[in-house]
N, C-alpha and C positions, 0 to 999 in steps of 0.2 A: 712868479716862480712857485711851482707846486711844492707843498710840504708833505713829508712822509708822516702818515698818521701813527700815533704811538701804539705799541703792542702791549696790551694789558695782560699780565701774568698773575698767578696766584698770590694772594696776600702773604707777606713775610719777606719780600725782597725789595722793599723800598730803600731809599737812601739811608733812612734811619736804621733799618734792620741791617743793612750792609755795613754801616759804620760800627754797629755793635759787633758784627761778625769779625771785623778787623781788630776791634778793641779786645775781643775775646782771645785772639791769637797773642796779643801783647801781654796778656795776664798769665801766660803759660809758666814763666819762671816763678811768679808769685804763687801759683797753685802748687807747683812742684815743691817749693821750699816750705810753703805754709802748712802742708800736711805732715811734715817731718816731726816725729816725736810728740804728736798731739793725738788725743783720743776724741777730739771734737771733729765731726764730719765737715771740716772747712771746705773740702773739695766737692761736696755734694752739689753746691750751687754751680760750680764750674762745669762739672760733668752733666748736670741737669740741663743747663742752657745749651751746651754743645749737642747733647742727644736730641733735644727738642728741635734745634735747627736742622739736624739731619733728618728728623722725622718729617719736617716740612718739605725737604727735598724729595723724600721718598713718596709722599702723598702727591706732590706736584708732578713727579715723574710718572707715577702710576696713572694719573688722569691727564697726562700730556698737557700740562698747564705751565710749562717753563719756557717754551719757545727756544731762543738761542741760549738761554741759561742752562740748557741741557748739556752744554759743553764744559760747564764748570766742575762738576763732581770729580772728574778725572784729576784735575789739578788739586782740588781741595783734599782728595783722598791721599794725595802724595804727602801732604803735611799734617793732616789730622791725626795719624797714628802717633806722631811725636807729642801732639797736644794731649791726646788721651792718656799717654804714659804719665804725663805730668799730673794728671788727676788721680792717680792711684795711691800716691804717698800718704801714709797714715802711721799713727803711733802704735797700733795693735793689729794683729793678724786678721781678726774677724772683720774689722772695718776695712782693712786693706783689700781683703778678698771680695767683700761686697762691692767696693768700688771697681775691682777687677772684673767682676761679672758684668757690671754696667758698661765697662769699657769694651769688653769682648762683644757684647750685644750691639753696641754702637758701631764697632768695626765691621761686623757682619752686615748690618743694615746698610752701611755706607757702600759696601761692595755690591750688595744686591741692587742698590739704587744705580750705581755706575753701569751695571750690565743691563738693567731695565732701560736706561736712557740710550745705551748703545744700540740695543735691538729695536726699540720702538720709537724713540724720540728723534734720534739723529737722522734717520732716513727721510723724515718729513722736512728737513731743513736743506736738502740738496738744492743748490742754486739760490738759496735765500739767506741762510744764517751766515753772518760775517764774523771773523775772528782774526786776531793779530798773531802772526807767527813769522817773524822776520819779514814783516810787511803784511798788508791786509790780504786775507784769503777768504774765498767763498767756499762753504762746505760742499763737498762733492764725494762720490764713492772713493775717489783716490785719497782725499784728505781724511776720510773716515778710517782709513788704515792707521793713521796716526793715533786716533782715539782708541782703536782696537788694541794696539800695542800698549797704550797707556793703561787701558783697563786690565790687561794681562799683568802688567807690572803692579797695579794696585792690588790685584788678587794675591800676588806673591808677597807684597808688603803686608797685607792683612794676615796671612798665615804666620809670617815671621813675628809680627807684633802681637799676635795672640799668645804665642809662646813667650815673648818678652814680658807681656802683661802678667802672666802667671809667675814668672821669675821675679819681677819687681815686687809683686804683691807678697811673695814669700820672703824676700830678702830685706826689703826696706824697713819694716817695723823693728827688727833686731838691730840693723845697721844704724838706725837713727836714734837709738835709745839714749845715747849720751849727747846727741847734738843739741837738744833743746836747752841745755845748760852751757853750751859753748858760746862765748861772747861773739866771736867772729861770725859764727853761723847765725846767731840771733840778729846781728846787724845786717847781714846779707838778706835775711828773711824780711826784716822790718822795712828795708829800703828796696825790696825786689820789684815793686811796682814801678819804681822810677828807672833803675838801671835795666831792668828786664824789658821794659817798654822800648827803650832806646835800642837795645840789642836785637829784639825781635823786629823792630822797624827796619833795621839794616838788612836782616836776613830775609824777611818776608814781603818787602815792598813790591817785588814782581807780581805777587798774588793780587795786590790791590790794583795795580795797573792792568793786569789781565782781565779782571772782573769788570772794572769801570769802562774799559775800552769796548768790551762786548756789550755792556748795557747801553752805552752811548751810540755805538754804530748801528745797533739793532733797534734803537728807539723804544727800549723796554721801560715800562712803568709798572708799579705795584703799590698796593696799599700796605700800610704798616701793620704788622702783627703785634698787638700789644702784649700778648702772653710772653713773647720772646723778650720784650722790653722789661717786663716785670721780673722775669727769670734772670736777666742780666743784672738788674739792680740788686737782686738778692745775692747773686754771685759776688758782686763787688763788695757788698756789705760784709759777707762772710770772710772775704779776703782782707779787707781794709781795717775793720774794727779791731781784730786782735793785734795787728801791727801798730795801729795808733795807740792802743792801750799800752803796749810794750814800750814804745818810744817815749810816751808821756811819763810812764813809771820810771824809766831810766833817767830822764831829765829831772824829774822830781827828786830822785835819790841822789 
C-alpha cells in the first residue's frame, strides 16, 4: 500500500509550536487580569509571542510555504481579536496605549495575511487541500467562497476591534485603579491560569480540532521555531511569577 509523502512547510508549525499556540489561547484570562492595576509590562510577553506567531504566518503566506495551513488564518483571526484585547490591560495610560499600538498593528497584519492567503495561496490548493466542514471537503472554487466570506467577516472584526482596543486602552487604567487592592480580584488574578485554562478549553476546543485535522489529513510536517518557544517561556514567566509571589505572600501572612 502506497504511503502519502509528508508535506514540509515553513518552520514554526510543528506539534510543539502548535501546542504552544493552543496554550497561548488558554492564558488569555490570566493576561487580561494580570495587567489590571499594575505598572509592570506583564502583558508584553503575551503580546510579543502572539505577534511573532502572526509574523510567521505572514512570512509563510508571502512565500507560499503553508500548503493547506493557508486555510487556518480565517479561523484564527475570528478568535485572535479577543486574545489581543486581553493583552491591553495595564495600570497606567502610557503603558496601556503602547500595548494598544502593538495590538492594532497585529490586527492589521493578521488581516493582510488573511487576504494574501485568499488571493495567492488558496487557488493553488484546488483539488488538493482537504479540510473538515461537516464532513471532509476538498478545496475548490466553490468552497473558496466560504473562505471569502470568512475573510470579509475578519476584516469587519478587525475594524471593530481596533476601535475597541483604543477604548479599552483609555478606560482600563482608571477603572482598574482600585482593583489591585481588592481581595476577590486578587484571588481571581492569582488563580486565573487554572480556571482560565479550563474555561478557554471549553470555548476554543473546536480550533484545536480544526487545526489538527487539517494537519493530519494533508500530511503536514514542520520544524520547530525555537524563537517562538523562548517567547512563550518568557510570556509564562511574566504571568506566573507575580501570581506565585502574591499567593505565597498571602499564605505566609
